Every structure is written in structure tokens, then in C-alpha cells.
C-alpha positions in Angstrom: 0.3 0.0 0.0 0.8 4.0 -0.2 1.7 5.5 2.8 3.2 9.4 3.2 6.7 8.4 4.9 9.1 11.3 7.0 11.6 9.2 5.9 15.0 11.1 7.7 14.3 14.6 9.9 15.6 17.5 8.2 13.4 20.0 6.1 11.0 18.0 3.8 12.5 14.5 3.0 8.8 13.3 3.2 7.9 10.9 0.7 4.7 8.9 -0.9 6.7 5.1 -0.9 5.5 1.8 -0.5 5.2 0.1 2.2 3.5 -3.4 4.1 0.5 -3.5 4.6 -0.2 -4.2 8.5 -2.0 -7.0 9.8 -2.6 -6.5 13.5 -1.1 -8.4 16.8 -2.8 -9.6 19.6 -4.5 -6.4 21.2 -5.0 -4.1 18.0 -7.2 -2.6 15.9 -6.8 -2.1 11.8 -8.8 0.4 10.6 -9.4 1.4 7.1 -8.8 5.1 7.0 -11.9 7.1 5.5 -10.6 10.6 5.8 -7.1 11.9 7.5 -6.6 15.2 8.4 -3.2 17.4 7.8 -2.2 19.2 11.5 -0.4 21.9 12.1 2.5 19.3 14.1 3.0 17.1 10.5 3.9 21.0 8.5 6.3 21.5 11.6 7.4 17.7 10.9 7.6 18.6 7.2 10.1 21.2 8.0 12.3 19.5 10.5 11.2 22.0 13.5 9.4 18.7 14.9 11.1 15.4 15.5 9.6 12.2 15.1 11.2 7.9 14.9 12.2 8.6 11.0 11.3 6.5 9.1 7.4 6.6 10.2 4.1 7.8 8.2 2.7 10.3 9.3 -1.1 11.1 10.1 -3.1 10.8 13.7 -6.5 13.2 12.8 -8.3 10.0 11.2 -11.5 8.4 11.1 -12.0 4.7 9.5 -13.6 1.2 9.5 -12.5 -1.7 11.4 -11.1 -4.1 8.9 -10.0 -7.0 11.1 -8.5 -7.4 15.1 -6.2 -9.1 16.4 -6.6 -11.6 19.3 -8.2 -10.9 22.7 -10.3 -7.5 20.8 -13.6 -8.4 22.1 -14.5 -4.4 22.2 -14.9 -4.4 18.4 -15.5 -6.2 15.5 -15.3 -5.7 11.2 -17.4 -3.6 10.5 -17.5 -0.3 13.9 -17.2 2.7 12.4 -14.1 4.6 14.4 -11.4 6.9 15.6 -8.3 6.3 17.6 -6.2 8.1 20.3 -3.0 8.8 19.0 -1.5 6.6 22.4 -0.1 3.3 20.8 2.2 2.0 23.5 2.1 3.4 27.4 5.2 1.8 29.9 1.5 0.7 32.3 4.3 1.4 35.3 5.0 5.3 35.8 3.1 7.9 38.3 1.6 9.5 34.7 0.1 6.3 33.6 -1.2 4.9 37.0 -3.5 8.1 36.8 -4.5 7.5 33.2 -2.1 10.6 32.4 -0.8 8.7 29.2 0.2 12.1 27.8 2.7 12.4 29.9 4.1 8.6 29.9 7.9 9.4 29.4 8.4 5.6 27.5 4.9 6.5 25.3 5.3 5.9 21.3 2.2 8.1 19.8 0.3 7.0 15.9 2.2 9.3 14.0 5.3 10.4 15.5 6.8 6.9 16.9 4.3 4.4 15.6 3.0 3.9 11.8 0.5 6.8 11.0 -3.0 7.4 8.7 -1.6 8.7 5.9 -2.1 5.0 4.0 -5.1 3.1 3.2 -4.9 1.1 6.4 -3.4 1.8 10.5 -3.2 0.0 13.3 -4.3 1.3 16.8 -4.3 -0.7 20.1 -8.0 -1.8 21.2 -7.4 0.3 24.7 -6.7 3.5 22.3 -10.0 2.7 19.8 -13.9 4.7 20.0 -17.0 4.2 18.4 -18.5 6.9 16.2 -21.5 8.0 17.7 -24.9 7.9 15.5 -24.5 11.4 14.9 -21.2 11.7 13.6 -20.5 10.8 10.3 -16.6 9.8 9.5 -15.8 13.5 8.1 -16.1 14.8 11.7 -14.9 11.8 13.7 -11.5 12.4 11.8 -11.5 16.0 13.8 -12.1 13.7 17.3 -8.1 14.1 18.2 -7.5 17.7 17.5 -11.0 18.6 19.2 -9.7 16.5 22.4 -7.2 18.1 22.0 -9.0 21.3 22.7 -11.1 20.4 25.1 -7.5 19.6 27.1 -6.3 22.8 27.1 -10.3 24.4 27.4 -10.3 22.1 30.7 -7.1 23.8 31.9 -8.5 27.0 32.3 -11.3 26.3 34.1 -13.6 29.1 32.1 -16.8 29.6 34.1 -19.5 31.3 32.4 -20.1 35.6 31.7 -16.2 35.4 31.8 -13.8 36.9 29.2 -11.7 34.5 27.1 -9.3 35.4 24.6 -8.1 32.8 21.7 -4.6 33.8 20.0 -4.5 32.0 16.8 -7.7 31.3 14.3 -6.4 28.2 12.8 -8.0 25.2 12.8 -7.2 24.8 17.1 -7.8 28.3 17.9 -11.6 27.6 16.2 -12.0 24.8 17.7 -11.1 26.2 21.1 -13.7 29.2 20.7 -15.8 26.8 20.3 -15.2 25.4 23.3 -14.9 28.9 25.2 -17.9 29.9 24.1 -20.2 26.5 25.1 -18.4 26.5 28.1 -20.9 30.2 28.7 -17.9 32.4 27.9 -17.7 35.6 25.7 -15.3 34.7 22.9 -12.3 37.0 21.5 -10.6 35.0 18.6 -7.2 36.9 16.9 -5.5 37.0 14.0 -3.9 38.5 11.3 -4.5 40.5 8.6 -3.7 37.2 6.4 -6.2 35.6 8.7 -9.3 36.8 6.9 -10.8 33.6 5.8 -10.5 32.0 9.5 -11.3 35.2 11.2 -14.9 35.2 8.6 -15.5 31.8 9.8 -15.2 32.7 13.7 -17.8 35.4 12.8 -20.1 32.3 11.4 -19.5 30.0 13.9 -20.5 32.3 16.2 -18.1 33.8 17.7 -18.2 37.2 19.8 -15.0 38.8 18.6 -12.9 38.3 15.3 -10.7 41.0 15.4 -7.8 41.7 12.7 -4.6 43.1 15.7 -3.4 44.5 12.5 -6.0 46.8 12.3 -8.0 46.4 15.4 -6.6 47.4 18.7 -7.6 43.9 20.9 -6.6 45.3 23.9 -8.5 48.1 24.0 -11.7 45.8 23.3 -11.0 43.9 26.1 -10.2 47.0 28.3 -14.3 48.5 27.2 -15.5 44.5 28.4 -13.6 44.1 31.5 -13.7 47.3 33.1 -10.0 48.1 32.1 -9.5 45.0 34.5 -8.1 42.7 31.2 -9.5 39.5 30.7 -10.0 37.1 32.4 -8.9 33.9 30.3 -5.9 33.5 27.7 -5.5 30.6 25.1 -2.5 30.7 23.1 -2.8 28.6 20.3 -0.7 29.6 17.6 3.0 29.1 19.0 3.8 32.3 17.8 6.3 34.4 20.3 4.1 37.8 20.1 1.2 36.3 20.7 2.4 34.9 23.6 3.2 38.4 24.5 0.2 39.8 23.8 -2.0 37.1 25.6 0.2 38.1 29.0 -1.0 41.7 28.5 -3.7 41.2 28.0 -4.6 39.1 31.3 -6.1 40.3 34.3 -4.2 40.1 37.5 -5.1 36.8 38.4 -5.7 35.5 35.1 -5.1 32.7 33.6 -2.8 31.9 30.6 -3.3 28.2 28.6 -0.9 27.9 26.2 -1.4 25.0 23.8 -0.4 25.8 20.4 3.6 24.3 20.0 6.4 26.8 18.9 8.6 25.6 16.2 11.3 26.2 18.4 11.6 25.5 22.2 12.9 28.3 23.9 11.7 31.7 23.3 11.6 34.9 25.5 8.6 35.9 27.3 8.4 38.5 30.2 8.1 36.8 33.6 7.5 40.6 35.2 4.2 39.6 34.2 3.8 36.6 35.3 4.9 37.9 38.6 3.8 41.2 39.2 0.1 40.4 38.1 0.8 36.6 39.7 -0.4 34.7 36.6 -1.6 30.9 36.6 -0.1 29.9 33.9 -0.2 25.8 32.3 0.8 24.3 29.2 -1.4 21.9 27.7 0.0 18.6 26.1 -1.9 17.2 23.5 -5.4 14.8 25.1 -5.6 11.8 27.2 -7.9 9.2 27.5 -10.6 11.0 29.6 -11.1 13.7 27.2 -12.3 11.7 24.2 -16.0 10.6 24.9 -16.6 14.1 25.9 -15.5 15.3 22.8 -17.1 13.0 20.3 -20.3 13.8 22.2 -19.9 17.5 22.1 -20.1 16.8 17.8 -22.8 14.1 18.5 -24.7 16.1 20.2 -24.1 19.8 17.7 -22.8 21.8 20.1 -19.4 22.1 18.3 -19.1 21.8 14.1 -15.6 20.6 13.7 -16.1 19.9 9.5 -17.2 23.5 8.9 -13.0 24.2 9.5 -12.5 22.5 5.9 -11.9 24.4 2.8 -9.8 22.0 0.8 -9.7 17.8 0.3 -6.9 16.3 -1.3 -5.7 12.4 -2.6 -2.7 11.4 -0.6 -0.3 11.9 -2.9 -1.5 15.7 -3.4 0.6 16.7 -0.3 2.6 18.7 -2.1 -0.8 21.1 -2.5 -1.8 20.5 1.2 1.2 22.3 2.0 1.2 24.8 -0.5 -2.6 25.8 0.5 -1.5 25.8 4.4 1.0 27.9 4.1 -0.1 30.5 2.4 -3.1 31.0 4.9 -5.5 29.9 1.8 -6.8 27.1 3.9 -8.7 26.4 7.1 -8.0 22.6 7.9 -6.8 20.4 5.2 -8.4 16.8 5.4 -7.1 13.8 2.6 -9.9 11.5 2.1 -8.6 8.7 -0.9 -5.3 6.5 0.0 -5.0 4.0 -3.0 
């Protein structure tokens, strides 16, 4: 079968090649991929900023149909409509595994990073990570479960209360999902972007986000102050992975405000004004990926039509059109890109 493989670390070196079709071993589920989304981390991987265990097939946002199961799998059968967590292997012994914080296990192997992923016709998943799609979640929406679970994980850390003002920095797919979750939690929500993000900001308006602000032409601090009697935002969730956005976020927060870093920076070391964290007594938290407890709530949010994930799709491609997919993402033309054919 064909697979989109990151053959070596560094820029590029992503090739569509023939690989052996996988077969499930004990405790594993073989899934025919219906849709697979392109994540920002796939872009970082392609550009050499994000390390994976090369060679490896990329792709970790997906939905599909169970084709076969390995020995000992009883919860799933051929024909089931499913998606899967990215966790493929954990040690099961560390303190994080014991609290089911599998995203923090030092020995964890993830689908699409250390284990072959879903940019291929078939993908394997461990049975503990597989989830059936609810009745009202089609395959296309199902492919959004992983990014939605990541956003759900981050929003939980923000402890949003009804009536609070939440600023989401970055109107990409993660920012737009995060903004919807914050809105669902009862907050007044501002989402920010640049002039080049006009398509994404327009989508935010369509989705019912309260304010979609182009910070190159509008004063977001003035807006925040006008909505809070000058105190500042209760919560900032940074989704762009851009250093200027992080600095802006600390500026916009009220004293004792909460800051959550969800976006991934291209470089590990950045400069942050810690005086604002100290002087404002800010709570700053990181949100790494997602964990098992984030998945079923995310599926139910889509099932109950409280979150519209597939509205973010702007482009679909075949797996052999990676170059086109990369181009529309980098140009800012796309919001969410999906692969739909893997032959």
C-alpha cells in the first residue's frame, strides 16, 4: 500500500512510497482510513522543527472502519465506525500511566510520530485507544476527534466560568475549535489573527464567536478593556505557537488571570516577560496533546451538535497531493485540509 513517510529528520524528506500492509497483533485493531486531517505538527515535522522516529508514516487525526482485529480484542468487530487516540504504547508502570495521564508517559509511542500513522490506506491502533463514532458523528467529523480532544484538554485547564472573557490567540483549526469550546462553556470569546487570516476570522464569525479581531488593524487591548472595565481578560489560550502572540496574551490578562499554552512553538527556547507573570500573579499552564478522558466528551459534543468541527474544512486532497496540501496551508488560504483517498 501507499504511505506518506517522513524518511529522515530535517526539512522535507517526506515521500509517498510503497510499504507493507500492516496486520493486527494481539490487542490491536486494523482500521481502513476514511479521512485523515493534516495537523500543524505534521507541518512542523515536514519543516524539520518537530522530531519524530523516522522513518515513520505521518498522520494522527483520522477516522475509519474496522477491517480486522487481533487476538484478545472483543470490544470491536469488522464494520465498526471508529477513531483512535494517538497513544499506541505506554509503559503502564510510571506515575503518569497510573493516573491515566498517558500523554505524559516518558515511554509513550504515538501514532504518526513513533508508530506508523494514518497517511495510508490502513493504520493499526491499540484496542484501549479506539473509540466508536456515535450515531450523529460521521466519518468526516470523526477525523476531527483528536484535535478537538486536544482543545478540550486545554480548555479544561483554563477552568472557564460562565460570563468570563476568554481570548483565543490564533484562528487556525485549533484556535477555532478552542473558541467554540470556550463559547460552549458560557464565556464571551474574542479570537485574534492577522490580516492574512481573514478567511479564518470570517469563519469564526460564521461559527458565532463573539469577536473576531485582525490585530494588525484593530486594537484588541482596547476592546478587552472596554469589555472588562479595564481589568483585562479572565483567560487567554494561545493556539498559534507564535512568540508575539504569547507576549500579547500576557498583556491582555487581568491580575490573577489564567494563561494556557496550547500552540507548539517552532523553537523550544523563547523569550517571555516573566515580570508580568510575577506582578499580575498569573496562572500559566501548558497543555500537551490529549488523554483518554478527553475523547468521549469530545465525541459527544459533536454528536449533540454543540461543536461544528467539519465546518472548518476548506480543502480535500488525495494522499499523493501532499505538495498542494502544504502549499494551501502555508499560504493561509486553507483552514483545515483533509486527505480522503489513500490508494
